[in-house]
C-alpha positions in Angstrom: 3.3 14.7 -8.7 6.3 13.1 -6.5 5.2 10.1 -5.7 6.1 10.2 -1.8 3.8 13.5 -1.8 1.1 11.9 -3.9 0.7 8.9 -1.9 0.6 10.7 1.4 -2.2 12.8 0.1 -3.9 9.5 -1.3 -3.4 7.8 2.4 -6.7 8.8 4.3 -8.8 7.8 0.9 -6.9 4.9 -0.4 -8.7 2.0 1.4 -12.1 3.4 0.5 -11.7 4.6 -3.2 -12.9 2.5 -5.9 -9.7 1.0 -7.2 -10.1 -1.7 -9.6 -6.1 -2.1 -10.1 -5.1 -2.3 -6.4 -8.1 -4.8 -6.1 -7.2 -7.1 -8.7 -3.5 -7.1 -8.0 -4.2 -8.2 -4.6 -6.4 -10.8 -5.9 -4.0 -12.2 -8.0 -1.1 -12.0 -5.1 -3.4 -14.7 -3.1 -4.0 -16.5 -6.3 -0.3 -17.3 -7.4 0.3 -18.0 -3.7 -2.3 -19.7 -2.2 -0.6 -22.6 -1.0 2.8 -20.6 0.1 4.0 -21.1 3.3 7.2 -19.4 4.0 9.8 -18.2 6.9 10.9 -14.4 5.4 9.4 -11.8 3.4 10.4 -8.8 2.4 7.1 -6.4 1.1 8.2 -3.9 -1.1 5.2 -1.3 -1.5 2.9 -2.1 1.7 0.9 0.8 1.6 -2.0 0.5 3.6 -1.4 -3.2 4.5 -3.7 -4.3 2.1 -1.5 -7.2 1.1 0.7 -7.4 4.5 -2.8 -8.6 6.3 -3.0 -11.8 4.2 1.0 -12.2 3.8 1.1 -12.2 7.8 -0.9 -15.5 7.4 1.4 -16.9 5.2 5.0 -16.1 7.0 7.2 -16.2 9.9 8.5 -12.4 9.6 7.5 -9.6 7.1 9.7 -6.6 6.6 7.4 -4.2 5.1 8.6 -0.9 3.1 7.0 1.9 1.6 8.0 5.3 0.4 4.9 7.0 2.2 5.0 7.7 5.8 1.0 8.3 5.4 0.4 5.0 3.9 2.4 3.3 6.7 0.7 5.0 9.3 -2.4 3.5 8.1 -0.9 -0.2 8.1 0.6 0.1 11.5 -3.1 0.8 12.8 -4.4 -1.8 11.3 -1.9 -4.5 11.4 -0.4 -5.2 15.3 0.9 -9.0 14.5 4.8 -9.0 15.9 5.4 -10.8 13.0 5.7 -7.4 10.5 8.2 -4.9 11.0 7.2 -1.4 9.3 10.1 0.6 7.5 9.9 3.9 5.8 12.4 3.7 2.9 13.2 5.1 -0.9 14.2 1.6 -2.8 16.2 3.4 -5.5 18.6 4.4 -2.7 20.6 1.7 -1.4 18.7 -1.2 0.4 20.1 -0.2 4.3 16.4 -1.5 5.4 17.4 -5.1 4.7 17.5 -7.0 7.7 19.4 -10.5 6.5 18.1 -12.3 3.6 14.6 -13.4 2.3 12.5 -16.3 1.2 10.2 -13.9 -1.3 10.5 -10.4 -2.1 7.1 -8.7 -3.3 6.6 -5.6 -5.5 3.1 -4.5 -5.5 1.9 -1.7 -7.6 5.5 -0.2 -7.1 7.4 -0.5 -10.1 5.5 1.8 -12.3 7.2 4.7 -9.9 10.5 3.5 -10.8 12.3 4.9 -14.0 15.4 2.6 -13.6 14.4 -0.9 -13.0 18.4 -2.5 -12.7 19.0 -1.3 -9.6 16.1 -2.6 -8.3 16.4 -6.1 -9.2 20.3 -5.6 -8.4 19.4 -5.2 -4.7 16.3 -7.5 -4.9 18.9 -10.5 -5.9 21.3 -9.9 -3.0 18.5 -9.8 -0.7 17.2 -13.2 -1.5 18.2 -16.5 -0.1 19.5 -18.7 -2.5 16.1 -20.4 -4.3 14.4 -17.4 -3.0 11.7 -16.1 -5.0 10.7 -12.0 -6.5 6.6 -11.6 -7.1 5.8 -8.8 -9.4 2.3 -7.5 -9.5 1.7 -4.3 -11.9 0.0 -2.6 -13.6 0.1 -4.3 -17.2 1.7 -2.1 -19.7 -1.4 -2.4 -22.1 -3.3 -0.6 -19.4 -0.6 2.1 -19.4 -0.4 2.3 -23.4 -4.3 3.3 -23.0 -3.5 6.0 -20.7 -4.2 4.4 -17.2 -2.2 5.5 -14.1 -2.2 5.6 -10.8 -4.4 8.7 -9.9 -7.1 10.0 -7.5 -9.4 12.6 -6.8 -9.1 15.6 -4.3 -11.3 18.9 -3.6 -8.7 20.4 -5.8 -9.0 18.0 -8.7 -7.6 14.9 -10.2 -4.3 14.1 -9.2 -1.9 11.7 -11.3 1.1 10.1 -9.5 4.4 10.1 -11.5 4.6 7.2 -13.5 7.0 5.7 -16.2 6.2 3.0 -19.0 7.9 -0.2 -18.8 7.3 -2.9 -21.3 7.0 -6.8 -20.5 10.5 -7.3 -21.5 12.2 -4.4 -19.7 10.8 -6.4 -16.2 12.3 -9.8 -18.1 15.5 -8.1 -19.2 16.3 -6.3 -16.0 15.5 -9.4 -14.1 17.9 -11.3 -16.1 20.7 -9.1 -16.0 20.7 -9.2 -12.2 20.6 -13.0 -12.4 16.9 -13.7 -11.7 15.2 -16.6 -13.5 12.0 -16.6 -14.7 9.4 -18.8 -13.3 5.9 -17.8 -14.2 4.2 -14.6 -15.9 0.6 -14.3 -16.0 -1.9 -11.7 -17.0 -5.0 -10.6 -15.1 -8.3 -9.2 -16.5 -11.3 -7.4 -15.2 -13.9 -9.8 -14.0 -12.0 -12.1 -16.6 -12.9 -10.3 -19.6 -10.2 -11.6 -22.0 -11.8 -9.4 -25.0 -10.8 -6.2 -22.7 -6.7 -5.2 -22.2 -5.3 -7.0 -18.9 -5.4 -4.9 -16.3 -2.7 -6.7 -14.3 0.7 -8.2 -15.0 2.3 -11.0 -12.4 5.8 -12.2 -12.8 7.5 -14.7 -10.6 11.4 -14.8 -10.5 13.8 -17.2 -8.7 17.6 -16.7 -7.7 
């Protein structure tokens, strides 16, 4: 299903559904940046504000972007901080939503819905301050290979969001071509069980 339509439908139950991918990615972000303190953050894929609530304790300003109007409506009800500016936008189009430059750009469970990564990383590079960081938190390719996708149940049945498989090398090559440097790469497992495929891949890049 089309990404925007799917997340508009999912919004009403997104925060209450059992969702190990959502929860582990949120935990991964918090662990990666537990000592973070920055001025300006661009959050791509803010959804219902699951990570915005935490980022607002770490940054002085957040520009929070999402494709789904309904997900943004949930986030706006949840977060009233003057530090946060919510905007609806399609990141596959030119990034006219960018307001200056940023110390950190985060992508949380977004890039699996993007077919061509290179234009996204090119835009991220332009939006970063020198020395700025990019955080990527995605469903791990190994999980994608087993058939795991973003999906949810409705009264009409199970709906699957349009997804594209990206190998780890796809992320790294696209970011390298954009001029971004790899700083860190890690894998995150359900209940830290390393006998099963990792669920979340995190990548940290630097301009």
